[in-house]
C-alpha positions in Angstrom: 0.1 0.1 0.0 2.7 2.4 0.9 4.5 1.6 -2.4 1.5 2.6 -4.4 1.3 5.8 -2.2 4.9 6.5 -3.1 4.5 6.0 -6.8 1.3 8.2 -6.8 3.5 11.1 -5.4 5.1 11.4 -8.8 1.8 12.2 -10.7 0.7 15.1 -12.7 -0.2 17.0 -9.7 3.2 16.5 -8.3 4.9 18.2 -11.3 2.2 21.0 -11.1 3.3 21.6 -7.6 7.0 21.5 -8.4 6.3 24.4 -10.9 4.2 26.3 -8.4 6.7 25.9 -5.5 9.8 26.6 -7.7 8.3 29.9 -9.1 9.0 32.2 -6.1 12.5 30.7 -5.8 13.1 31.5 -9.4 12.3 35.1 -9.0 14.7 35.5 -6.0 17.3 33.4 -7.6 17.3 35.4 -10.9 17.7 38.6 -8.9 20.6 36.9 -7.2 22.3 36.0 -10.4 22.2 39.6 -11.6 23.6 40.9 -8.3 26.2 38.3 -8.1 27.3 38.9 -11.9 27.8 42.4 -10.7 30.2 41.3 -8.0 28.0 41.5 -5.1 26.9 38.5 -2.7 23.7 38.9 -1.2 23.1 36.5 1.6 20.2 38.7 2.7 18.0 37.5 0.0 15.8 36.0 2.5 14.9 39.2 4.1 13.9 40.8 0.9 11.5 38.0 0.1 10.2 38.6 3.7 9.6 42.3 2.9 8.0 41.3 -0.2 5.6 39.0 1.5 4.6 41.4 4.1 4.4 44.6 2.3 2.5 42.8 -0.5 -0.1 42.0 2.1 0.0 45.5 3.2 -0.7 46.9 -0.2 -3.4 44.3 -1.2 -5.1 45.2 2.3 -4.7 48.9 1.6 -5.8 49.0 -2.1 -8.0 45.9 -2.2 -6.2 44.6 -5.1 -3.5 41.7 -5.5 -1.7 43.8 -8.2 -1.2 46.8 -6.0 -0.2 44.5 -3.4 2.5 43.0 -5.5 3.8 46.5 -6.8 4.0 47.6 -3.0 6.0 44.6 -2.2 8.4 45.1 -5.1 9.0 48.6 -4.0 9.7 47.5 -0.4 12.3 44.9 -1.9 13.7 47.5 -4.1 14.2 49.8 -1.1 15.7 47.1 0.9 18.0 46.3 -2.1 19.2 49.8 -2.3 19.9 50.0 1.4 21.8 46.8 1.2 23.7 48.2 -1.9 24.6 51.4 0.0 26.0 49.4 3.1 28.3 47.0 0.8 29.1 49.2 -2.3 29.5 52.7 -0.7 30.2 51.9 2.9 32.3 48.7 1.7 30.9 46.7 4.5 31.4 43.0 4.6 28.8 41.4 2.3 28.3 38.2 4.1 28.0 39.8 7.5 25.7 42.5 6.1 23.5 39.8 4.4 23.1 37.8 7.6 22.3 40.8 9.6 19.7 41.7 7.0 17.9 38.4 7.4 17.7 38.6 11.1 16.4 42.3 10.8 13.9 40.9 8.1 12.4 38.1 10.1 12.1 40.3 13.2 10.9 43.6 11.7 8.2 42.0 9.6 6.9 40.0 12.7 7.0 43.3 14.7 5.3 45.3 12.0 2.5 42.7 11.5 1.7 43.2 15.3 1.8 46.8 14.8 -0.5 46.9 11.8 -3.0 44.1 12.6 -2.4 43.4 16.5 -2.7 40.0 17.7 -5.2 37.9 15.9 -6.6 34.5 16.2 -6.2 34.2 12.4 -4.1 36.0 10.1 -5.7 38.9 7.9 -6.8 37.6 4.6 -6.4 39.7 1.5 -7.4 39.3 -2.3 -5.1 37.0 -4.1 -4.2 35.8 -7.6 -6.3 33.2 -9.1 -5.4 30.5 -11.6 -5.8 31.7 -15.1 -5.5 28.8 -17.7 -3.9 29.9 -21.0 -6.3 29.3 -23.9 -5.2 26.3 -26.1 -2.0 25.6 -24.2 -3.7 24.7 -21.1 -5.6 21.9 -23.0 -2.3 20.1 -24.2 -2.3 16.6 -22.7 -0.5 16.1 -19.5 1.8 19.0 -20.0 -0.8 21.7 -20.4 -2.1 21.6 -16.8 1.5 21.4 -15.4 2.9 24.3 -17.2 -0.2 26.7 -18.4 -2.9 26.4 -15.6 -1.3 28.6 -13.0 -1.7 32.2 -11.6 -0.2 35.1 -13.7 2.9 35.5 -11.4 4.1 32.1 -12.4 3.8 33.1 -16.1 5.7 36.2 -15.2 8.4 34.1 -13.8 8.6 32.2 -17.2 9.1 35.6 -18.8 11.7 36.8 -16.5 14.0 33.8 -17.0 13.9 34.5 -20.8 14.3 38.3 -20.4 17.1 38.0 -17.8 19.0 35.8 -20.1 18.9 38.2 -22.9 19.6 41.1 -20.7 22.8 39.4 -19.5 24.2 37.8 -22.5 22.7 39.9 -25.4 22.9 43.5 -24.2 25.4 46.2 -23.5 24.0 46.5 -20.1 24.4 42.8 -19.3 28.0 43.0 -20.7 28.8 45.7 -18.5 27.2 44.2 -15.5 29.3 41.0 -16.2 32.4 43.0 -16.8 32.2 44.7 -13.4 31.7 41.3 -11.8 34.9 40.0 -13.2 37.2 43.0 -13.5 35.9 46.0 -12.1 39.3 48.0 -12.3 39.4 47.2 -16.0 35.8 48.1 -16.6 36.3 51.4 -14.9 39.1 52.1 -17.1 37.1 52.0 -20.2 34.3 54.2 -18.6 32.0 51.9 -17.0 30.7 53.4 -13.8 31.0 50.4 -11.3 29.0 51.8 -8.6 26.2 52.9 -10.7 25.7 49.4 -12.3 26.1 47.6 -8.9 23.4 49.9 -7.6 21.2 49.1 -10.4 22.0 45.4 -9.9 21.1 45.7 -6.3 17.8 47.5 -7.0 16.6 44.6 -9.5 17.7 41.9 -7.2 15.6 43.3 -4.3 12.9 43.9 -6.3 12.8 40.4 -8.0 13.2 38.7 -4.4 10.5 40.7 -3.0 8.3 39.5 -6.0 9.1 36.0 -5.2 8.2 36.8 -1.3 4.9 38.2 -2.4 4.1 35.4 -4.5 4.0 33.4 -1.2 1.6 35.8 0.4 -0.7 36.8 -2.5 -0.7 33.8 -4.9 0.1 30.6 -2.8 -1.7 31.9 0.2 -3.9 35.1 0.8 -2.3 36.2 4.0 1.1 37.0 5.7 2.5 34.3 8.0 5.7 34.8 10.3 8.8 33.6 8.7 6.8 32.5 5.4 9.9 32.6 3.2 10.8 29.2 4.9 14.4 29.4 3.9 13.6 29.9 0.1 16.2 32.5 -0.2 18.8 29.9 0.8 17.3 27.7 -1.8 17.7 30.5 -4.3 21.3 31.0 -3.4 22.1 27.3 -3.9 20.3 27.3 -7.2 22.7 30.0 -8.5 25.6 27.8 -7.8 24.0 24.8 -9.4 22.9 26.8 -12.3 26.3 28.4 -12.8 25.2 31.8 -12.8 23.2 31.5 -15.8 19.3 32.2 -15.7 18.4 29.2 -17.4 20.5 26.8 -15.5 19.4 28.5 -12.4 15.6 28.1 -13.1 16.3 24.4 -13.9 17.9 24.3 -10.4 15.1 26.0 -8.8 12.9 23.1 -10.2 15.1 20.7 -8.1 14.1 22.7 -4.8 10.5 23.0 -5.9 10.4 19.2 -6.3 11.8 18.8 -2.9 9.1 21.0 -1.4 6.5 19.2 -3.4 7.8 15.7 -2.3 7.8 17.0 1.3 4.0 18.3 1.1 2.8 15.2 -0.6 4.2 12.9 1.8 2.6 14.7 4.6 -0.8 14.8 2.4 -0.6 11.0 1.9 0.1 10.4 5.7 3.2 8.0 5.1 5.0 6.9 8.2 8.0 9.2 8.1 8.8 11.6 10.9 7.7 15.2 10.2 11.1 16.5 11.3 12.6 14.6 8.5 10.2 15.9 6.1 10.9 19.4 7.2 14.6 19.0 7.0 14.6 17.4 3.5 14.6 20.6 1.4 17.5 21.9 3.5 19.5 18.7 3.4 19.1 18.7 -0.5 20.3 22.3 -0.5 23.4 21.4 1.5 24.0 18.3 -0.9 23.8 20.5 -4.0 26.3 23.1 -2.5 28.7 20.2 -1.6 28.4 18.2 -4.9 28.1 21.1 -7.4 30.9 23.3 -6.1 31.8 25.5 -9.1 34.5 27.8 -10.3 32.2 29.6 -12.5 31.5 32.3 -10.1 32.5 35.9 -10.9 36.0 36.7 -10.0 35.2 40.0 -8.1 32.4 38.3 -6.3 31.8 39.6 -2.6 35.1 41.7 -3.0 34.5 45.5 -2.1 35.7 47.9 -4.9 37.3 51.4 -4.3 37.8 53.8 -7.1 41.4 54.6 -7.9 42.5 57.9 -6.6 43.0 60.5 -9.3 46.4 62.3 -9.6 45.8 66.0 -10.3 
């Protein structure tokens, strides 16, 4: 009986859940790719997802519209990205320590603000959320149609972001400049590229995309904000960047692995298989650790996590 239950885990519904679970991680990971390509390591991506999740609900509750909530969340994430950028780019603080501090602040601040905004409630405040929109014709494709084309609009946006970010990084002059400052910022500056400006742009984009992913959790997958609802997805995104070798398409495929890990965990719980709950909760994180160990890569940008200081001009 348990064997049948295990086999039934990998059904059409499982693959659908994998896409759905992976989409928020994809958004955060693509933002991280752009930021790391510019030479900045953002371990605080989890905090930006939390800001997106929280302020997304604030915006949806204020305006009564999920799209306005999403825009509010993105704005909050972009502001957080700009602040992170100021600390590590202008003040040249240690990027790993700053990112860790951001995560601690993100968890604590969103929990505190939730109490301030809504008080202590028996149930979280519910807001309008995104609903599934099957794409005409495409959703009718046997088997794959439901898996790929029967989601809410934010998932389709994630598809588009993967494609656009790939073109942006590898087929545009702006992407070339971002990659240049992540590899050899001093050389980039000598040919007239403003290293600080492009790193700030990367920080804004990364913060906004991470917040988009966070808002997907509170406005698409749920209709409320829950404390610590990012649930480590920011760290999954960081691992996916390594697994995907800093290429948006590879990173998106890596995110599917973590989406599958989450989907397996949830479906095992739903089927009531006799596996310790703590093991199920730990499974996606163990998978992340395994990926980081096995898929160690030397493809990272050469100037990653290294503060940059302009050369003094001689008059």
